C-alpha positions in Angstrom: 77.1 4.6 97.9 75.7 2.3 95.4 77.8 -0.9 95.2 78.3 -2.5 91.8 78.6 -6.3 91.9 82.2 -7.4 90.5 82.4 -7.4 86.8 85.0 -6.4 84.2 87.3 -3.2 84.8 85.5 -1.3 81.8 82.1 -1.7 83.7 84.0 -0.1 87.0 85.3 2.5 84.7 82.1 3.4 83.4 80.0 3.3 86.5 82.4 5.8 88.4 82.6 7.7 85.5 79.0 8.1 85.3 78.7 8.6 88.9 81.3 11.4 88.6 79.6 13.3 86.0 82.8 13.3 83.8 83.4 14.7 80.4 83.1 12.0 77.2 84.5 8.6 77.7 84.0 5.4 76.3 84.6 1.9 77.1 83.4 -1.1 75.5 81.0 -3.2 77.6 78.7 -6.2 77.5 74.9 -6.0 77.4 74.5 -7.7 81.1 77.2 -4.8 82.2 75.3 -2.0 80.3 71.9 -3.0 82.2 73.6 -2.8 85.5 75.4 0.4 84.5 72.0 2.1 83.3 70.5 1.2 86.8 73.0 2.9 88.7 73.9 6.0 86.6 70.4 6.8 85.3 71.7 6.4 82.0 69.3 6.1 78.6 67.6 2.4 78.3 69.5 -0.5 77.5 68.3 -0.8 74.1 70.6 2.2 73.5 73.8 0.6 74.9 73.2 -3.2 73.9 76.3 -4.7 72.6 77.9 -1.4 72.3 79.9 1.2 74.1 78.5 3.2 76.8 78.9 7.1 76.3 78.3 9.9 78.8 77.3 13.3 77.9 80.0 15.3 75.6 82.1 17.8 77.7 80.6 20.7 75.3 76.9 21.7 75.8 74.8 19.6 73.4 70.9 19.0 73.6 71.2 15.3 72.8 73.2 12.2 73.6 75.8 11.0 71.2 74.7 7.9 69.6 76.2 5.0 71.2 76.9 3.1 67.9 78.9 6.1 66.6 80.9 5.8 69.5 81.9 2.0 68.9 85.1 0.5 69.1 85.3 0.2 65.5 84.1 3.8 64.7 86.5 6.7 63.7 84.2 9.2 65.7 85.2 8.6 69.0 85.1 11.5 71.2 88.5 13.5 71.5 88.7 14.8 74.9 91.0 17.9 74.2 89.0 20.6 72.4 90.6 22.2 69.2 89.9 26.0 69.2 89.3 27.2 65.7 90.0 30.8 65.8 88.1 33.3 64.0 90.4 35.3 61.6 90.6 38.8 63.0 91.9 41.8 61.2 95.2 43.3 61.9 96.9 46.5 61.8 99.0 45.1 59.0 96.1 44.2 56.9 93.5 46.5 57.8 94.2 50.5 57.8 90.7 51.0 59.1 91.5 49.2 62.4 94.8 51.0 62.6 93.1 54.5 62.3 90.7 53.2 65.2 93.2 52.2 67.4 95.3 55.3 67.0 92.4 57.7 67.3 91.1 55.9 70.5 94.4 56.0 72.3 94.2 59.9 71.5 90.6 60.1 73.0 91.7 58.0 75.8 94.4 60.5 76.6 92.1 63.5 76.3 89.5 61.6 78.4 92.0 61.3 81.2 93.2 64.9 81.0 90.0 66.2 81.2 89.3 63.9 84.6 92.6 64.3 85.8 94.0 67.8 84.6 97.2 67.8 86.2 98.2 64.4 84.2 100.9 64.7 81.8 100.7 62.6 78.4 103.9 61.1 77.1 103.6 58.5 74.2 100.3 56.4 73.0 101.1 54.1 70.1 99.2 51.4 68.6 100.0 47.8 69.2 99.1 44.6 68.0 96.1 44.0 70.2 95.0 47.6 70.7 97.0 50.5 71.8 98.1 52.5 75.3 99.3 55.5 76.6 101.6 56.4 79.2 100.7 59.2 81.7 102.6 61.0 84.4 100.8 62.1 87.5 103.0 62.1 90.9 100.0 62.3 93.2 97.6 59.9 91.5 97.7 56.1 91.0 95.0 55.2 88.6 92.4 52.5 89.8 89.7 50.3 88.1 87.1 52.5 89.0 89.3 55.4 87.2 89.4 53.1 84.3 85.3 52.8 84.2 85.4 56.8 84.7 87.8 57.2 81.9 85.8 54.9 79.6 82.5 56.8 80.3 84.3 60.0 79.1 85.7 58.5 75.9 81.9 57.6 75.1 80.6 61.0 76.0 83.6 62.3 73.3 83.1 59.8 70.8 79.2 60.7 70.9 80.2 64.2 70.6 81.5 63.7 67.0 84.6 66.0 67.3 86.5 66.2 64.2 90.1 65.2 64.2 92.4 67.9 62.2 95.8 67.6 61.4 98.0 71.0 61.5 101.7 71.5 60.4 103.8 73.8 62.5 107.5 75.1 62.8 109.6 73.5 65.5 109.9 76.9 67.3 105.8 77.1 67.2 105.6 73.4 68.7 108.1 74.2 71.2 106.2 77.3 72.2 103.0 75.6 72.5 104.2 72.8 74.4 105.9 75.3 76.9 102.7 76.9 77.5 101.0 74.0 78.8 103.9 72.9 80.8 104.5 69.4 79.5 108.2 68.5 79.5 107.9 64.8 78.4 106.4 66.3 75.0 109.6 68.6 74.8 111.6 65.5 74.9 109.5 63.9 72.2 109.8 66.9 70.3 113.6 67.0 70.6 113.5 63.1 69.5 111.7 64.1 66.1 113.9 64.7 63.3 111.9 65.6 60.6 110.2 68.8 59.5 107.5 70.3 59.7 106.0 69.1 63.1 102.6 67.7 62.7 100.1 68.0 65.1 96.7 66.3 65.5 93.6 68.0 67.2 90.5 66.7 68.5 88.0 69.5 68.0 89.4 72.5 69.9 89.9 71.4 73.1 92.9 68.8 73.0 95.9 67.9 70.8 99.2 66.0 70.5 102.3 65.8 68.6 101.3 63.2 66.1 102.3 61.7 62.8 98.9 60.0 62.2 96.8 58.4 60.6 93.4 58.9 62.4 89.8 58.5 61.5 87.9 61.7 60.1 85.6 62.2 63.7 85.4 60.6 67.0 81.9 59.6 65.8 83.9 57.2 63.5 84.9 55.1 66.6 82.6 52.1 67.8 82.3 52.9 71.5 81.2 49.1 72.1 84.3 47.8 70.4 86.7 49.3 72.8 87.7 48.4 76.0 90.1 49.5 78.6 91.8 46.8 80.2 94.6 47.4 82.9 97.5 49.8 84.1 101.1 49.0 84.4 103.9 51.0 85.3 106.8 52.1 82.8 109.8 54.0 83.0 110.1 57.0 80.8 112.1 55.9 77.8 112.6 52.6 79.4 115.3 54.1 81.7 114.9 53.1 85.5 116.7 56.0 86.4 113.9 58.0 85.0 110.2 58.7 86.0 107.9 55.9 86.6 104.8 56.5 84.3 101.3 54.7 84.2 100.5 52.9 81.4 97.0 52.3 80.4 96.1 49.4 77.9 93.4 49.2 75.8 91.9 47.3 72.9 89.7 48.6 69.8 88.2 46.8 67.1 85.8 47.4 64.1 83.1 45.9 65.5 81.4 44.3 68.7 81.6 40.9 67.3 85.4 41.5 66.6 85.9 42.6 70.1 84.0 39.5 71.5 86.3 37.2 69.7 89.3 39.0 70.8 88.0 38.4 74.4 87.2 34.8 73.8 91.0 34.4 72.6 92.3 36.2 75.5 90.4 33.7 77.8 91.9 30.7 76.0 95.2 32.5 76.4 94.7 32.7 79.9 93.7 28.7 80.1 96.7 27.8 78.1 99.3 29.9 80.0 102.4 28.0 80.2 103.2 29.4 83.9 99.9 28.0 85.2 100.1 24.6 83.2 103.7 24.3 84.1 102.7 24.3 87.6 99.5 22.4 87.5 101.3 19.4 85.3 104.6 19.6 87.6 106.9 20.5 84.5 109.3 23.1 85.9 109.6 25.7 88.1 111.3 29.2 88.9 112.8 29.1 92.2 113.1 32.6 93.7 115.4 31.8 96.4 117.9 30.8 93.4 117.2 33.9 91.7 114.9 35.1 89.1 114.7 33.8 85.6 116.3 30.4 86.3 114.4 27.3 85.3 114.4 24.0 87.4 113.1 21.4 85.2 111.2 18.8 87.2 111.0 14.8 86.0 108.1 15.1 83.7 109.3 18.6 82.1 112.9 17.2 81.9 111.3 14.0 79.7 109.9 16.3 77.5 112.8 18.4 77.0 115.0 15.3 76.5 112.6 14.2 73.7 112.9 17.6 72.1 116.6 17.8 72.3 117.0 13.8 71.1 114.4 14.7 68.2 116.5 17.8 67.4 120.1 16.1 67.5 118.7 12.9 65.5 117.5 15.2 62.7 120.8 17.4 62.6 122.8 14.3 62.1 120.9 13.3 59.4 121.1 16.4 57.5 124.8 16.3 57.6 125.7 18.6 60.8 128.2 17.5 63.4 127.5 18.5 67.0 129.8 20.7 69.3 130.0 21.0 73.1 131.7 24.5 74.4 132.5 26.0 77.8 130.5 28.2 79.5 132.9 30.9 80.6 135.7 32.5 78.4 138.2 35.0 78.8 136.6 38.4 78.5 139.3 39.1 75.4 137.3 36.6 73.2 134.0 39.0 73.9 136.0 41.9 73.2 137.4 40.4 69.7 133.9 39.3 69.0 132.6 42.7 69.4 129.8 41.5 72.1 131.4 43.3 74.7 131.2 46.6 72.8 127.7 46.0 71.2 125.7 44.0 74.1 127.6 44.6 77.1 124.1 45.8 79.3 122.8 42.3 78.2 125.7 40.5 79.8 126.4 39.6 83.6 129.5 41.0 85.2 132.7 39.5 84.5 134.5 37.5 87.3 138.2 37.5 88.6 140.2 34.4 87.8 143.9 34.6 88.7 144.1 38.2 87.9 142.2 37.7 84.6 138.6 38.6 83.6 136.5 36.1 82.7 132.8 36.1 81.3 130.0 33.8 81.3 128.7 33.5 77.9 125.8 35.2 76.5 126.2 33.5 72.9 127.8 30.4 71.5 129.1 32.1 68.1 132.7 33.2 69.2 133.2 29.3 70.5 132.4 28.1 67.1 134.6 30.4 65.4 137.5 29.5 67.6 136.8 25.7 66.6 137.1 26.9 63.2 140.4 28.4 63.6 141.8 25.4 65.3 142.8 23.6 61.9 143.6 24.9 58.2 140.6 24.9 56.2 140.4 24.3 52.4 137.4 24.8 49.9 136.9 21.0 49.7 136.0 21.0 53.4 133.2 23.5 53.0 130.5 23.7 53.6 130.9 22.8 57.5 127.8 22.6 59.4 128.0 22.8 63.3 125.4 22.7 65.7 125.0 23.1 69.6 122.7 23.3 72.3 124.5 25.6 74.0 123.3 27.1 77.2 124.0 31.0 77.6 123.2 33.6 80.3 122.1 37.2 80.0 121.1 39.9 82.3 117.7 40.9 82.1 115.9 43.0 84.6 113.6 41.5 87.0 110.8 43.6 85.8 111.1 41.9 82.2 111.3 38.2 83.2 108.2 36.2 82.1 108.1 32.4 82.8 110.1 30.7 80.3 109.4 33.4 77.5 112.2 35.6 79.0 114.7 34.3 81.4 118.5 34.7 82.2 119.9 31.3 81.5 118.6 29.6 78.3 119.7 26.8 75.9 120.1 28.2 72.4 119.6 25.6 69.5 122.5 27.3 67.7 124.0 26.2 64.3 126.5 27.8 62.1 127.5 27.0 58.6 130.7 28.0 56.9 130.6 28.0 53.2 131.8 29.3 50.1 130.1 32.4 48.4 128.3 30.0 45.7 126.9 27.4 48.2 125.1 30.3 49.9 121.8 29.7 48.2 121.7 26.0 48.6 122.6 25.8 52.2 119.9 28.4 53.1 117.3 26.2 51.1 118.8 23.1 53.2 118.2 25.6 56.4 114.7 26.4 55.3 113.6 22.7 54.6 115.4 21.8 58.1 112.8 24.4 59.8 109.7 23.0 57.9 110.6 19.3 58.9 111.3 20.2 62.8 108.2 22.6 63.4 105.8 20.4 61.7 107.0 17.6 63.9 105.7 19.7 66.6 102.5 20.7 65.0 103.5 24.5 63.6 102.7 24.6 59.9 101.6 28.2 59.5 104.3 30.8 59.2 104.9 34.4 58.8 108.1 35.0 56.9 110.1 38.4 56.9 113.3 39.0 54.9 115.5 41.9 56.3 117.7 43.6 54.4 120.7 46.2 54.7 120.6 48.7 57.2 122.3 52.2 57.0 125.3 51.1 59.1 126.6 48.1 58.1 129.9 46.0 57.8 131.0 44.2 54.7 131.2 44.8 50.9 128.3 45.7 48.2 129.3 42.6 46.6 128.6 40.2 49.6 125.8 41.9 50.9 124.2 41.9 47.1 125.0 38.1 47.0 123.8 37.3 50.3 120.6 39.3 49.9 119.8 37.7 46.4 120.8 34.0 48.0 117.9 34.4 50.7 115.4 35.7 48.5 116.1 32.9 45.9 116.0 30.5 48.6 112.3 31.7 49.4 111.4 31.9 46.1 112.5 28.3 45.3 110.5 27.3 48.6 107.6 29.1 47.1 107.2 30.9 50.6 105.3 34.1 50.6 107.5 36.9 52.5 107.4 40.4 53.4 110.4 42.7 53.3 111.5 44.7 56.0 113.8 47.6 54.3 117.1 48.1 56.3 115.6 45.8 59.1 118.8 43.4 58.9 121.7 43.2 61.5 124.7 45.3 61.0 126.5 42.2 60.1 124.2 40.6 57.4 120.7 40.2 56.1 118.5 37.5 57.6 115.2 35.7 57.3 113.0 35.3 60.4 109.9 33.0 60.8 107.1 33.7 63.1 105.0 30.6 63.9 101.4 30.6 64.4 100.0 28.7 67.3 96.4 27.0 67.8 94.7 30.3 68.5 96.2 32.5 65.9 99.0 33.9 67.9 102.4 34.5 66.1 105.7 33.8 67.7 109.1 34.7 66.7 111.2 31.5 66.6 113.5 30.4 63.8 116.2 32.6 61.9 118.8 32.5 59.5 121.2 35.3 59.4 124.5 36.0 57.2 127.1 37.4 59.2 130.0 39.0 57.6 131.3 40.5 60.8 132.5 37.5 62.9 134.5 35.7 60.1 136.6 39.4 59.8 137.0 39.8 63.4 138.4 36.3 63.8 140.3 36.2 60.7 138.7 32.9 59.4 140.0 31.5 56.2 139.9 28.8 53.8 142.3 27.9 51.0 140.5 28.3 47.8 141.2 26.7 44.2 143.8 29.2 43.4 145.8 28.9 46.6 144.7 32.1 48.2 143.3 32.2 51.4 139.8 33.5 51.4 137.0 34.3 53.9 134.2 32.1 54.2 130.4 33.1 54.5 129.1 32.4 57.9 125.3 31.6 58.8 123.8 31.7 61.9 120.5 29.5 62.5 118.2 28.9 65.1 115.2 26.6 64.7 113.5 27.1 68.3 115.3 30.2 69.5 116.0 28.7 72.8 114.7 25.5 74.1 112.9 27.1 77.1 110.8 29.6 75.1 109.8 26.9 72.7 108.6 24.7 75.2 106.5 27.5 76.9 105.3 28.1 73.2 104.8 24.4 72.9 102.9 24.1 76.2 100.5 27.2 75.2 99.7 25.6 71.8 98.7 22.1 73.0 97.3 23.5 76.3 99.3 20.8 78.0 97.9 18.2 75.9 100.8 16.8 74.3 101.0 14.8 71.4 101.6 11.1 72.3 105.2 10.9 71.5 106.1 13.7 73.8 103.7 13.1 76.7 105.5 12.4 79.9 103.6 9.8 81.0 102.1 8.0 77.6 100.2 5.0 79.6 98.5 4.8 83.0 97.8 1.5 84.2 94.6 1.7 87.0 94.1 -1.4 89.1 90.7 -1.6 90.3 91.6 -3.4 93.5 94.9 -4.3 95.3 94.7 -7.7 93.7 95.4 -6.1 90.1 98.6 -4.1 91.2 101.1 -6.6 90.7 99.9 -7.5 87.6 99.7 -3.7 86.4 103.2 -3.3 87.7 104.6 -6.2 85.6 102.8 -5.0 82.6 104.3 -1.2 82.9 107.7 -2.9 83.1 107.0 -4.7 79.7 105.8 -1.5 78.1 108.8 0.7 79.6 111.5 -1.6 78.0 109.8 -1.2 74.7 110.4 2.5 75.3 106.8 3.3 76.1 106.5 5.4 79.2 104.0 3.6 81.5 103.4 4.1 85.2 100.7 2.5 87.6 98.4 4.6 90.1 98.8 2.6 93.5 97.1 5.6 95.3 94.6 3.4 96.4 92.1 6.1 95.6 88.6 5.1 93.9 88.7 4.2 90.6 86.7 7.4 89.7 89.4 9.6 91.3 92.3 7.8 89.5 90.7 8.4 86.3 90.0 12.0 86.9 93.8 12.4 88.0 94.9 10.8 84.9 92.6 13.0 82.6 93.8 15.9 84.7 97.4 14.9 83.9 96.2 14.9 80.4 97.6 11.2 80.0 97.0 9.7 76.3 96.2 6.2 77.0 94.3 4.9 80.3 94.1 1.3 81.0 91.9 -0.1 83.6 93.0 -3.6 85.2 90.3 -5.5 86.8 89.8 -9.2 87.4 88.9 -10.0 83.9 92.0 -8.3 82.3 94.3 -9.9 84.7 92.8 -13.6 83.9 92.6 -12.7 80.1 96.2 -10.8 80.1 94.8 -8.2 78.5 94.0 -4.5 79.2 90.7 -2.2 78.6 92.3 0.6 76.5 91.2 4.3 76.1 92.7 6.9 74.0 92.3 10.3 75.2 91.9 11.5 71.7 90.6 8.5 69.9 87.8 7.3 72.7 87.4 3.4 73.3 89.9 1.2 71.6 88.7 -2.2 73.1 90.4 -4.7 74.9 94.0 -5.6 73.6 96.7 -8.1 74.6 99.8 -6.2 76.0 101.9 -7.6 73.4 99.4 -6.0 70.9 99.5 -3.1 72.6 103.1 -2.8 73.0 103.3 -3.1 69.2 100.8 -0.3 68.6 102.2 2.1 70.7 105.6 1.6 69.7 104.5 2.1 66.3 102.8 5.2 67.4 106.2 6.7 68.8 108.3 5.7 65.6 105.7 7.7 63.5 105.0 10.3 66.0 100.9 9.5 65.7 98.3 8.9 68.2 97.8 5.5 69.1 94.2 5.4 67.5 95.7 6.5 64.2 98.1 3.4 63.8 96.7 1.4 60.9 
């Protein structure tokens, strides 16, 4: 072990990092210190470090050393620890008909290969999906393995190489039934019965294989790029999603237009795995799901609870600024409430069982909406009172099958960031614009600035008059157009109670997540008899808007973890500053400094683990701590700190008061400390 003479804490930090071979890290050191460091770490000659910052090799592979002058304290080019992933734009089923055809045909080729290798297997459905395709198979005597997937892919390549034509055929329902019965495929008979249109279409691959299908497909199997196709995994799935029916085997695959696209897709999948909120949640000690307590119930650990509180505090403050009032409502209610709202009739399968309370049935709440309607009814309302804007972070509970639970993305207990606006018909467009503005403000605070927007219109079965549907749909369209947002229209995709706008946010690696929604509702005001007194003294029904920005706090938290890879922005980091005393002699100064920072609203902590400095730095980095301050003899003597920003690199030596002021400003402006001017 090499022993360094005592010097500034910065020298110790750099020496430890050099010996540990850590990623790009910079501290300002003196020329003498640089000379000592170069002798220990076998770094570049002194001339490269004189009166400048010492830098280790960047984390990404690079054939040269980064110039020390570029990494000086005054430079804006300090190394960033968190790598940004710049996704290559891949085609989608939506914007590339060719890709859609490739995926659909590849699914058929896979099913053909499976039945050639395992003739007793029956096929069911095989759609294309966002990342590729799947097919569901029934074989009671065979469980597909990884080796089987390799054999299936090999057979697929043979079919592709054969350049078999795909031929569309139209037949009568009776002829389709005769053919299906002849091959004994019972699942296809059920599929046939579910098809309501005529004629029945069949697609053939050569003269060897066929399936019920509406298309589209490529011309021949030779049009498929075999090196851009990959079979991924096997999963279980109940037929028709009914757990009382047969268990099927679902083979997933992905298909692209070129090997280059497949390579990029695989890179993004690896990146998604690295960002998995379930893994990072445990690694960063943010939350847990305790099976002993029951699946789908979230336990927030101290660090995760800090972030959640910050998210909720910001949400509340913004809503109050925008003219909302906050509500708190119960977690249970008499079952009659859910019968009045219609939830018991329409969503019973998603609700937990009722509980008996003194001979009456009570229901743990799956929604917040009926409670807000009751609050509205609690007083007489005039047109002068409208619009009324109420918001609530209300925890709800919904029954989900254990097999569908997935980290924070699908749970049984979650907090909706619910809001309801009760307004006059002529206020509708203005209120929707204000809601979209609020979406934009809140989402951008968390780094989400790209969206896909969908307007969903009146379905075949609906409640409400033609007049109110036309007004609401026109108001939604008008709001989108005034915002200048591009959007798509999902014809007849609205809820039975009203049209809606949905936002999907795009994350750092290009994935889309359904989050924000604003929905018109003509059902609940009618069911609850909500009224206001109009200008002519008559009783009228208000228009009700449902609105959520996050969807649920839990799911949004999971999305945020994956978007940042757990490297939260400074204002959200559970620990913002980590103070690392070099020896026990500096611990008290570090604790006193942390107390000063905490009183200023800065989340500071001291590492008192008695580990070597290199280990303390490594631990702070692994916890994604935004600011690391090494405290040695010189810092204590000067009443100052050697400061390094995770994203901005070396920030030099700062007094405690200067650092406190800088970090408070970073918190207030929601920017990184090195960006403070």
